[in-house]
N, C-alpha and C positions, 0 to 999 in steps of 0.2 A: 411353187405356189400355184394353186388352181386358178386364181383370178389375178392375172398379171397387171390389170389396170388399177388395182387397189394398192396404194403405196402405204408403207409403214404399217403393214398388218401386224397384229400381235404375234410374237414368236410362239409357235405351237408348243414346243417343249416346255419352256418356262411357264406358259399359261396353264398347261395341263398339270404341271407340278403344283402350282398354287391352288388350283381347283381341287386337286386330289387331297391337299392338306385340309381343305374345308369340307369337302363332300366325298371323301374316300369311300364311305359306306353307302353312298346314294344308290337307291334301288327303285324298283317299280312301286308307285303309290297306289296302284289298283290292287284290290284284294282278290286273290284267286288261289285255288288248290289244284286245279288241273287245266290243261290247255284250253278246253272248251270254255271254261269260265273266264279266262283271260281274253280269249277271242271275243266273247260276248261283251265283256266289260269295255274293251277297247272300241268296239263299234258304238257302244252307248256313250263313250266319252267325247264324241265329236260335238263341239259347241256346248260342252258341259264340263263342270269341274269333276275331278276324280273323287272328291269327297262326296258329292251328290251321287255319283255312280255307286260308290261303296255302300250308300244307304239303301239303294234300290236293289242291288243284285242278290242279297240274301233272300228276299221274298220271291224274286224271279226264279232263283234256282230251287227254292222250296216247292214252287208250283210246277216248274218244268225242270226236273232234275237231270234229264239227259237229252241228247240231241234229237231222239225220236219224239219225245214229249214236246220239245220246242218246235219241231217241224209241224206237229199236229195241233199246235195251240189254237184254240177257237178264236174267231174274230172278236176283237174288243177286249178279251181277257189280257193278252200280252200288252196291248196299247195302254190299258188302264194302269198296269204295274209300272211301266216305264214313262208314263206321262210327264213326270217332273224333270226328266232329263232333256226335254225339249225335242222338237221335230219327231215326236213319238210315232206318228204314222209311217214316216219314211224309215225310221229305225226298225220298227216292227216288221216292215216289209223286207228289209235287209236281213234281219235275224231269221225270219222264216225261210227266206230264199237260201241263206247260207246253210241252215240246218238241213233243209231238203237236199241240197247238193252234197253235204257230207254223208247223208244216209244213202243216197243213190250212187254216188261216185267214189266214196272213200270208206265204205263200210262203217260209217258213223264215227270215224276217227279224224282228228285234225291233222292235215298233211304237214310234212316237215320241210317243204321246199317253197321258195318264193314263187315260183311259177304256179304251183298248185294252189297256194293260198291266195295269190293275187287273182286267180280265176274265179274265186268264190264271190257271190253277190255281196256287195257292201264292203268288200275288203280291198283297200288300196295298199300301196307300198308301205306307208307308215304303219298301218295296222299289222300287216304281215311281218314287218321288222320287229315290232313290239313283241309279237308272239315268238318268232324265231330266236330273238336275242334273250328274252327273259325266261323262256321255258327250256330251250335246248342250247343256248349259248352259241347259236350259229346265225347271227344276223347277216343280211345281205347288204346292209348299209346302215348309216346313222339315221336314227329316227328324227325327222324334222317336223316339230310342231311349231306353234306360234312363238313360244319362248326361244326355242333353239334357233329358229330362223332369224329372229330379232337380234339375239346376241351374236350370232355368227356374222351378221352384217356389220354390227357395231365394232366387232373385233377385226374386221377387214378380211375375214376368211372367205367371204363370198359377197357378191353384189346381187345375187338372184333373190327374187321374191317368190318365185315358184318353188314349192317344196322339193320336187323331184330334181330340179336343176341344182338347188342348193345342196341336196344330198350328195350329188355327184362331186361337187367341189369339196365337201367335207370328207368324203370317202378317200379323196386323193391325198389329203394332208394329215388326217387322223389315223394313227396305227389301228389296224383291224381289231386287235384284241381290246381296244378301248372304245369301239363303236357304241356298244350298248351303254357303257358307263357314262360316256361324255354327254349323251342325251339327258340322262337323269341329273347329272351335275349342272348342266346349263339350265335345265328346267328349274331346279332349286335356286340357282343364283338369280335367274330371271324373276322368280317370285319374291325373293327376299331383298335383293339389291338392285339389279338392273331391270327395273320395271318399265312398262311401256311408256307411261306419261312422264314420270319423274324419276329417272335413274339417279340413285344416290352415289354418284361418282366419288364424293368425298369420303365415303365409307368403303369403297370397293378395293379389294385386295389386288385387282388387276389394273388399277388406275394408271400406273406408270408404264404399263405395257400396251394398254388399249388405245387405239387411235380415235376412239369415240366417234366413229363414222355416223353422221346423221344426228348426233346428240348436240343440242344447243347448250351454250354456257349458262350457268345458273343466273347470271346477271341479265342475260337476254331473255330468259324465261320470265324473270320478275318484271322486266319492262313490258313484255307482252301482256302479262296478267294485269298490270296497272292500266295499260291502254284499253284492254277489254272492259275493265270496270268503268273507266272514264267514258267509253262509248255507250255503255249501258245507261249511265246517268244522263248523258245527253239525249239518248232516245226517249227516256222517261219524261224529260222536260219538254221536248219538242212539241208534242200534241197540245199541251196546255198553253205554251207560248204562241203557237200558231192560232189557237182559238182566241186568245186575248187580242192578237193583232187584228183578227177578222172583226171582232166586236168594236175595237177602236176605229177601224176603217169605216164601219157602218155608221158609227156615231158622227164621224166627221162629214160623211155624205149628207146625212139628214139634219145636221145642226143648222139653225137659222144663221144667215150671213150677217155680219156686223159691218156697218159703214165706218170708215175711218174718220176720225175727228176732222182732219184737214178737208176731206171731201165734203163733209156735212157743213163746215164753216163757209167754204167757197160757194156752195150751192145756196146757202142762206143769204149771202151778200148779193149774189146775182139776182135773186128773187126780189130783194129789197130795192135795188136800183131800177128794176123793171117797173115797179109800182109808182116810183117817183116820176 
């Protein structure tokens, strides 16, 4: 086991077998027909859904059909097409830089090694592994995105929040020929069942194997939700209550003082005796 400090980690073999039963045909959800298209789509997928990227790339490749056209894309044109994917200025810079590097250093072809891919502008290990694994079937490691990292930690396969360190842990325990597939399987399971905020453990096929690291019990989540609602109600009432108290305090200060009957009676008797 890569991470010795995590106890009761989900057994790798049985976990993979159950995931394969559910997601045996899991594959890349980004649309592509050639290596350059997948490389571009993966760069665009940062902080963006694959569905949105798939809506954008057809127009992108229509306007810039090859690496030379992408490298020479005029300022503003590329940015406008990819705007809806978010961080479009940074992504446009990465795409142009990557395309220019492919033209000048690789004859316009996407390289087939981790070292060469990782050296391209805007290409990290995750992007490189996506291309290597899904185009040529030669990944250099497991692709660790937010879903894969989250599920790997809950399963007890790693404690790392850094994607590169988590990848190292997963590479040690997942068979090499399953590196590409396991990423797709965990991504699908993370989207459908093991979600970030409310994992549906009661529906999960891995429930009896998974140590559920960092997952709160359903009862605890419900208590927290009720407490938050209660606190919100109290906060809403507080300003009005405070204002009412201030008004009442002001009235008490300015109200005319009333003499007590006993004081008034004794004062009257004293005055009467003095006259006599």
